[in-house]
C-alpha positions in Angstrom: -32.2 5.0 -5.3 -29.0 3.4 -4.0 -27.9 1.9 -7.3 -27.6 5.1 -9.3 -24.6 7.4 -9.3 -25.4 10.8 -10.7 -23.1 13.6 -11.8 -23.0 15.3 -8.4 -21.8 12.0 -6.7 -19.1 11.6 -9.3 -17.9 15.2 -8.8 -17.9 14.6 -5.1 -15.8 11.4 -5.4 -13.3 13.2 -7.7 -13.0 16.1 -5.3 -12.4 13.9 -2.4 -9.8 11.9 -4.4 -8.1 15.2 -5.4 -7.9 16.3 -1.8 -6.6 13.0 -0.5 -4.1 12.1 -3.2 -3.2 15.5 -4.6 -2.9 16.6 -8.2 0.5 14.9 -8.7 -0.7 11.4 -7.7 -4.0 11.3 -9.6 -2.5 10.5 -13.1 -0.4 7.8 -11.6 -3.4 6.4 -9.7 -5.5 6.5 -12.8 -2.8 4.6 -14.8 -2.6 2.0 -12.1 -6.3 1.4 -12.0 -6.5 1.3 -15.8 -3.6 -1.2 -16.0 -5.3 -3.3 -13.3 -8.6 -3.3 -15.2 -6.8 -4.2 -18.4 -5.1 -7.2 -16.8 -8.3 -8.3 -15.2 -10.1 -8.2 -18.5 -7.3 -10.1 -20.2 -7.3 -12.8 -17.5 -11.1 -13.1 -17.7 -10.9 -13.4 -21.5 -8.1 -16.1 -21.3 -10.1 -18.1 -18.8 -13.3 -17.8 -20.9 -11.3 -19.0 -24.0 -9.8 -21.8 -22.0 -13.2 -23.0 -20.8 -14.6 -22.8 -24.3 -11.7 -24.6 -25.8 -11.9 -27.4 -23.1 -15.7 -27.7 -23.7 -15.2 -28.0 -27.5 -12.4 -30.5 -26.9 -14.6 -32.5 -24.6 -17.4 -32.6 -27.2 -15.0 -33.7 -29.9 -13.7 -36.5 -27.7 -17.2 -37.6 -26.9 -18.1 -37.7 -30.7 -14.9 -39.6 -31.5 -15.4 -42.0 -28.7 -19.0 -42.8 -29.7 -18.0 -43.4 -33.3 -15.4 -46.0 -32.2 -17.9 -47.9 -30.0 -20.4 -48.3 -32.9 
């Protein structure tokens, strides 16, 4: 019950936002939120790629190290 947001709740949130921020500020606010989400996703992807690269690099070092010891 608490985890679901229906169309009436979304309309209510948008109406409250319109009353609080006004029609002139809403596009700017939407742009700001969109840019923030875009930067967050980019940072998350970069971190994931870095961890994946480090893990692959670590595996390659282990493989190369074990070949030298044999």
